[in-house]
C-alpha positions in Angstrom: 28.7 1.3 2.6 25.2 1.9 4.0 22.1 0.9 2.3 21.4 4.7 2.0 24.1 5.3 -0.4 22.8 3.4 -3.2 19.3 5.0 -3.0 21.0 8.3 -2.7 23.1 7.7 -6.0 19.9 6.1 -7.7 17.9 9.2 -6.7 20.9 11.5 -8.0 21.1 9.6 -11.3 17.3 9.8 -11.3 17.2 13.6 -11.3 20.2 14.1 -13.8 18.3 12.3 -16.3 15.1 14.0 -15.7 17.2 17.3 -16.4 18.6 15.9 -19.5 15.1 15.0 -20.8 13.6 18.3 -20.1 16.5 20.1 -21.4 16.5 18.6 -24.6 13.9 20.7 -26.2 15.3 23.5 -24.8 18.6 23.1 -26.1 17.5 21.9 -29.4 15.5 25.1 -30.1 18.2 27.4 -29.1 21.0 25.5 -31.2 19.3 24.4 -34.3 20.5 26.4 -37.2 20.4 29.1 -38.0 21.6 30.3 -34.4 23.8 33.1 -32.8 26.1 33.3 -30.0 23.5 35.7 -28.4 21.4 32.4 -28.0 24.0 30.9 -25.5 23.2 33.2 -22.3 19.5 32.5 -22.3 20.1 28.7 -23.1 22.4 28.5 -20.1 19.8 30.7 -18.0 17.1 28.2 -19.2 19.2 25.2 -18.1 20.1 26.3 -14.8 16.4 26.9 -14.2 15.4 23.3 -15.1 18.3 22.1 -12.9 17.2 24.3 -9.8 13.6 23.0 -10.4 14.7 19.3 -10.3 17.0 19.7 -7.4 14.2 21.9 -5.2 11.4 19.7 -6.4 11.9 16.8 -4.1 11.7 19.4 -1.2 9.4 22.2 -2.5 7.6 20.5 -5.4 5.1 23.5 -5.9 8.0 26.0 -6.0 9.4 24.0 -8.9 6.0 24.4 -10.6 6.3 28.2 -10.2 9.7 28.0 -11.5 9.2 26.6 -14.8 5.9 28.4 -15.3 7.8 31.6 -15.0 10.6 30.2 -17.1 8.1 29.4 -19.9 7.5 33.0 -20.3 11.1 33.6 -21.2 11.7 30.3 -23.4 8.5 28.7 -24.9 10.2 25.1 -24.8 10.2 25.1 -21.0 6.6 24.6 -21.2 7.3 21.0 -21.7 8.6 20.8 -18.0 5.2 22.2 -16.7 3.2 18.6 -17.0 6.3 16.8 -15.6 6.6 19.0 -12.4 2.8 19.3 -12.0 2.7 15.3 -11.9 5.7 15.1 -9.5 3.9 18.0 -7.1 0.9 15.6 -7.2 3.1 12.5 -6.0 5.0 14.4 -3.5 2.7 17.0 -1.9 0.9 15.5 1.2 -1.8 18.3 1.0 -4.0 19.3 -1.8 -4.8 22.8 -0.4 -1.3 24.6 -1.1 -1.3 23.2 -4.7 -4.8 24.7 -5.3 -3.7 27.9 -4.0 -0.5 28.1 -6.1 -2.4 27.4 -9.5 -5.4 29.7 -8.6 -2.5 32.5 -8.0 -0.8 31.6 -11.2 -4.1 31.9 -13.1 -5.3 35.1 -11.5 -1.7 36.7 -11.9 -1.8 35.6 -15.4 -5.1 36.9 -16.4 -4.4 40.3 -14.7 -1.2 40.6 -16.7 -2.3 39.4 -19.9 -6.0 41.0 -20.1 -5.2 44.1 -17.8 -1.6 45.1 -18.4 -0.3 43.8 -21.7 -3.6 44.0 -23.6 -3.5 40.3 -24.8 -6.2 39.2 -27.2 -8.8 36.8 -25.2 -8.0 33.9 -27.6 -4.5 34.3 -26.5 -5.5 34.3 -23.0 -7.7 31.2 -23.5 -4.7 29.4 -24.9 -2.5 30.4 -22.0 -5.2 29.2 -19.6 -5.7 26.0 -21.4 -2.1 25.1 -21.1 -2.2 25.9 -17.4 -5.3 23.7 -17.1 -3.9 20.5 -19.0 -0.4 21.0 -18.8 -0.4 21.9 -15.1 -3.6 21.1 -13.2 -4.5 18.0 -14.7 -1.2 16.3 -14.4 -0.9 17.3 -10.7 -4.4 15.4 -10.4 -2.8 12.5 -12.2 0.1 12.6 -9.6 -2.4 12.9 -6.7 -4.4 9.9 -8.0 -1.2 8.0 -8.2 -0.3 8.9 -4.6 -3.6 7.9 -3.2 -3.2 4.6 -4.9 0.0 3.9 -3.4 -1.3 4.7 -0.2 -4.2 2.7 -0.6 -1.8 -0.4 -1.6 0.2 0.2 1.8 -2.8 0.5 3.7 -4.1 -3.0 2.4 -0.6 -4.4 3.0 -0.7 -3.4 6.5 -4.2 -4.7 7.0 -3.1 -8.0 5.6 -0.1 -8.2 7.6 -1.9 -7.3 10.8 -4.8 -10.0 10.2 -2.1 -12.5 9.8 -0.3 -11.5 13.1 -3.8 -11.8 14.6 -4.5 -15.0 13.4 -1.1 -16.1 14.5 -1.6 -14.9 18.0 -5.2 -16.4 18.1 -3.4 -19.6 17.3 -0.8 -19.0 19.8 -3.2 -18.4 22.6 -5.2 -21.5 21.7 -2.2 -23.6 21.8 -1.2 -22.3 25.2 -5.0 -23.0 26.6 -4.1 -26.4 25.5 -0.9 -26.7 27.3 -2.6 -25.1 30.1 -4.8 -28.1 30.3 -2.1 -30.5 29.9 -0.6 -28.8 32.8 -4.0 -28.9 34.9 -4.2 -32.5 34.3 -0.9 -33.6 35.1 -0.6 -31.3 38.1 -4.1 -31.9 39.3 -3.5 -35.6 39.3 -0.1 -35.1 41.2 -1.9 -32.9 43.8 -4.5 -35.3 44.2 -2.0 -38.0 45.1 -0.4 -35.6 47.7 -3.7 -34.8 49.3 -4.5 -38.5 49.3 -1.1 -39.3 51.2 -1.7 -36.4 53.7 -5.0 -37.7 54.4 -3.6 -41.1 55.3 -0.8 -39.6 57.3 -3.8 -37.7 58.9 -5.4 -40.9 60.1 -2.0 -42.9 61.1 -2.5 -43.9 64.8 1.2 -43.5 65.7 1.2 -39.9 65.1 0.9 -37.2 67.5 -1.8 -34.8 67.6 0.4 -32.0 66.4 1.7 -33.9 63.4 -1.9 -35.2 62.7 -2.9 -31.1 62.7 0.0 -30.6 60.4 -1.1 -33.6 58.0 -4.6 -32.0 58.0 -3.5 -28.5 57.2 -1.2 -30.0 54.2 -4.3 -31.9 52.9 -6.4 -29.0 53.3 -3.8 -26.4 51.6 -3.3 -29.2 48.7 -6.9 -29.4 48.2 -7.2 -25.6 48.1 -4.4 -25.4 45.5 -6.0 -27.9 43.4 -9.2 -25.9 43.5 -7.4 -22.8 42.7 -5.6 -24.5 39.7 -8.7 -25.8 38.5 -10.3 -22.3 38.4 -7.4 -20.3 37.3 -6.7 -23.1 34.1 -10.7 -23.3 33.3 -10.7 -19.6 32.5 -8.1 -20.2 30.0 -9.3 -23.4 28.6 -10.7 -23.4 25.2 -11.0 -27.5 24.6 -9.9 -30.4 26.5 -6.7 -31.9 25.2 -6.6 -34.3 22.4 -3.9 -36.6 23.7 -5.6 -39.5 25.5 -4.0 -40.5 28.9 -1.0 -42.5 28.3 -0.7 -42.3 24.6 2.7 -42.8 23.3 4.5 -41.8 19.7 4.1 -45.8 19.2 0.4 -45.5 19.8 0.2 -42.6 17.3 2.3 -44.5 14.8 -0.1 -47.9 15.3 -3.1 -46.0 14.5 -1.7 -44.2 11.5 -0.7 -47.9 10.2 -4.2 -49.0 11.3 -5.8 -46.2 9.2 -3.7 -47.5 6.0 -0.7 -45.5 6.0 3.0 -46.8 5.8 4.9 -45.5 8.7 8.5 -46.7 9.6 9.1 -45.7 13.3 12.9 -45.4 14.5 13.4 -44.7 18.2 10.5 -43.7 20.9 9.9 -41.0 23.5 10.4 -43.5 26.4 11.7 -41.9 29.8 11.4 -38.2 28.1 10.0 -35.5 30.6 6.6 -34.3 30.5 7.2 -31.2 28.3 9.3 -32.6 25.8 7.2 -35.8 25.5 4.1 -33.8 24.9 6.0 -31.6 22.3 7.4 -34.8 20.7 3.9 -36.4 20.6 2.0 -33.3 19.1 4.9 -32.8 16.6 4.5 -36.7 15.2 0.5 -36.4 15.5 0.4 -33.2 13.5 3.0 -34.3 10.9 1.3 -37.6 10.2 -1.9 -35.7 9.9 -0.5 -33.7 7.2 1.1 -36.5 5.7 -2.1 -38.2 5.3 -4.0 -34.9 3.8 -1.1 -33.8 1.5 0.7 -36.9 0.4 -1.9 -39.8 0.7 -0.3 -43.1 0.0 3.4 -41.7 0.4 5.6 -43.8 3.0 6.4 -41.9 6.2 9.6 -42.1 8.4 9.2 -41.0 12.2 12.7 -40.7 14.0 13.1 -39.7 17.6 16.5 -39.5 18.7 18.3 -38.1 22.0 21.8 -36.5 22.0 23.4 -34.1 24.4 20.3 -33.0 26.4 18.1 -32.7 23.1 15.6 -34.9 21.7 15.1 -34.5 18.1 12.2 -35.6 16.3 11.7 -35.6 12.4 8.8 -36.8 10.3 9.7 -37.1 6.5 7.4 -38.3 4.0 8.3 -39.2 0.3 6.5 -37.6 -2.6 2.9 -39.1 -3.1 2.3 -41.6 -5.7 -0.3 -39.4 -7.5 1.9 -36.5 -8.2 3.6 -33.3 -6.2 2.3 -31.8 -3.3 -0.5 -29.4 -3.8 1.0 -26.8 -1.3 3.1 -26.4 1.8 1.2 -27.6 4.8 2.8 -24.8 6.7 0.1 -22.6 5.5 -2.4 -23.6 7.9 -2.7 -23.2 11.5 -1.6 -26.8 12.3 1.9 -25.9 11.9 1.4 -22.6 13.6 0.1 -24.0 16.8 2.8 -26.7 16.6 5.6 -24.2 16.4 4.1 -22.4 19.2 4.3 -25.7 21.5 7.6 -26.4 20.6 8.8 -22.8 21.2 7.1 -22.8 24.7 9.1 -26.0 25.2 12.3 -24.1 24.6 12.9 -25.9 21.2 12.8 -25.0 17.6 10.9 -26.4 14.7 11.7 -26.7 10.9 9.3 -27.6 8.3 9.7 -27.5 4.4 9.8 -29.6 1.2 12.6 -32.3 1.0 13.3 -34.6 -2.1 9.9 -34.0 -3.4 8.2 -34.7 -0.2 8.0 -32.9 3.1 9.7 -32.7 6.4 9.2 -31.6 9.9 12.0 -31.7 12.1 11.7 -30.5 16.0 14.5 -30.1 18.4 13.6 -29.7 22.1 15.7 -29.5 25.2 15.4 -32.1 27.9 16.4 -30.0 30.9 14.7 -26.4 30.4 15.4 -25.1 33.8 12.6 -22.3 33.3 10.2 -24.8 31.9 7.3 -23.3 29.7 8.1 -19.8 30.6 6.6 -16.6 29.9 6.3 -15.7 26.1 8.5 -13.1 24.9 6.4 -10.1 23.8 8.0 -9.5 20.6 8.5 -13.0 19.7 6.5 -14.3 16.5 6.3 -18.1 15.9 6.6 -17.1 12.0 9.8 -15.0 12.6 8.2 -11.9 11.2 6.9 -8.8 13.2 6.0 -8.5 16.8 2.9 -9.5 18.3 -0.1 -7.1 17.3 -0.8 -4.8 20.2 -4.7 -4.3 21.1 -6.7 -2.7 18.3 -3.9 -2.9 15.7 -6.3 -5.1 13.2 -9.1 -2.8 13.6 -6.6 0.5 13.3 -5.3 -1.3 9.8 -8.9 -1.7 8.6 -9.7 2.0 9.5 -6.6 3.2 7.6 -7.4 1.0 4.5 -11.1 2.1 4.5 -9.6 6.0 4.6 -7.2 5.1 1.9 -9.9 3.6 -0.3 -12.2 6.9 0.2 -9.1 9.2 -0.7 -8.6 7.0 -3.7 -12.1 7.3 -4.7 -12.4 11.1 -4.1 -9.1 11.4 -6.0 -10.3 9.5 -9.0 -13.6 11.5 -9.0 -11.6 15.0 -8.9 -8.9 13.6 -11.5 -12.0 13.1 -14.0 -14.3 15.8 -13.0 -11.9 18.7 -12.1 -10.5 19.1 -15.7 -14.0 18.8 -17.2 -15.2 21.5 -14.8 -12.4 23.9 -15.0 -12.7 23.7 -18.8 -16.4 24.4 -18.7 -15.6 27.6 -16.4 -12.5 28.7 -18.8 -15.1 28.6 -21.9 -17.6 30.5 -19.8 -15.2 33.0 -18.8 -13.5 33.2 -22.2 -16.9 33.5 -24.3 -18.0 37.0 -23.0 -14.3 38.0 -23.4 -14.2 37.0 -26.9 -17.6 38.2 -27.9 -17.7 41.5 -26.2 -18.0 44.5 -29.1 -17.3 42.0 -32.0 -20.7 40.6 -32.7 -22.3 41.3 -36.0 -25.7 39.2 -36.1 -27.1 37.9 -39.1 -29.8 40.5 -39.6 -27.1 43.2 -39.1 -25.0 41.4 -42.0 -28.1 41.0 -44.2 -28.4 44.8 -44.1 -24.8 45.7 -45.3 -24.8 47.1 -48.9 -21.7 46.9 -51.1 -20.6 50.3 -52.0 -21.5 51.9 -48.6 -19.0 53.8 -46.5 -17.4 52.0 -43.8 -18.4 54.5 -41.3 -22.2 54.5 -42.3 -22.4 50.7 -41.8 -22.5 50.8 -37.8 -20.2 48.0 -37.3 -18.9 46.6 -34.0 -16.3 48.4 -32.4 -14.0 45.3 -31.9 -13.2 42.7 -34.8 -12.8 39.0 -34.2 -9.8 37.1 -34.5 -9.0 36.2 -37.9 -9.3 32.5 -39.1 -6.1 30.2 -39.0 -5.5 30.9 -42.8 -4.6 34.4 -42.0 -6.5 37.6 -42.8 -6.4 39.2 -46.2 -5.4 43.0 -46.7 -8.3 45.4 -46.2 -10.5 42.7 -44.7 -12.4 42.8 -41.3 -13.6 39.8 -39.6 -16.5 39.5 -36.9 -18.4 36.8 -35.2 -22.0 35.8 -35.0 -21.5 35.1 -31.2 -21.1 31.1 -31.6 -20.6 29.0 -28.5 -18.2 28.7 -27.1 -15.3 30.0 -28.9 -16.8 32.8 -30.9 -14.9 32.2 -34.0 -14.9 34.5 -37.1 -18.0 34.1 -39.1 -18.3 37.0 -41.4 -15.5 38.7 -43.5 -15.8 42.2 -44.7 -13.3 43.6 -47.2 -13.0 47.4 -48.0 -11.5 49.4 -50.7 -11.2 53.3 -50.7 -13.2 53.2 -47.7 -16.0 51.5 -49.1 -17.4 47.9 -48.7 -16.5 45.8 -51.8 -17.1 42.4 -50.6 -18.9 40.3 -47.8 -18.8 36.7 -47.2 -19.7 34.0 -44.7 -16.6 32.0 -44.0 -17.9 29.7 -41.1 -21.3 28.2 -41.0 
């Protein structure tokens, strides 16, 4: 079983749950008493429509929005699916322009059908437009905002990882520079001795002129090699080695004891090759430094052992008398450099808590044939991702800034767009609702009871009656109040004459 299969099953289960939730209001509206058998075909069609919308919603989310908007014209309870698919379209769509085009097409088509072909009242058109705005556009904006926040979080994570990898690489390069300096000191000393011996041979009285010339050439070549080594290593060097010449593990332990630490040394690095000896020395020094910093007063055990071509050094400190460790020392750059030093020597290093204290253990081969070879391009001393390529931290920072900018823009749009669209909708609705239906106050005051209706000069259209309903023989007109142009006057007629008039809204 692959890792994809559980995710696919979870996705299918989520889609099935979503369909069940959206189908519930549709089924409830169709199956609650009294119901008839002819309700089953439209119910099946609505459920199939919702299932299709859920299925295509992952690949074509805007098509799913169009499907449920069309389905709401057949079954009103499908309207509950519009905000859900609007939100999912915002989460799943990469670009905003197609969604804007889809919602604009729905608004224009609906307006033409309702106001032009079907003769729908402006109030009904306003309600339908408000549903599209607050059940479709606004959830889409929220989904878009959520998508941008997710992208911002991912960009921040990538930026942090890139910075961490860059810091690890800086530590590695710094440690390699220290190793290069150590190599310079060691090889420079050996080359100097060779040059000295070649010079002695050149002055030996019992050599032939040809041998003296060869010795002179050898001395000159060694001197030139020493100078080139000095130049090359000098470019890489950041600082001189911290290890005094000839210092051993025992010397490091004695220095720690002189500083007040309790250190038990078991074994030493006598007769170790230079590279493993350097690594063991650095492990002991760094581990004792961490023990003094993070576990002051705790006894420390240093053990150096050789077995089967490998030297193992372990530095273990007990819990500090003052309480638990404040944090793992491996979070600093000291252990990163130490890990790089051991890795370049062909070994491995482990560091972690042990019995309430801390333990650092390194295993270094004694006879690594390749020596401190070329570092692997994909190796990471933390065991994580590869070495960062040139420009990667800067690219991550740029992506983070872009993600933040998009998130701020999406937040402003999510807040401002519904407000602006609602204002535009009100500005469009107002002239539609008031056209030919406004009776101003002076005109209302001029109306006299008992006058024939045809002689009153009333507007050609009536306003929508209030929610309480219209009384028989009564007509309603508005004074043009903004923005909804609600009914203000009620005029009642009997036998074609005005029998009562009253103001029903302030």
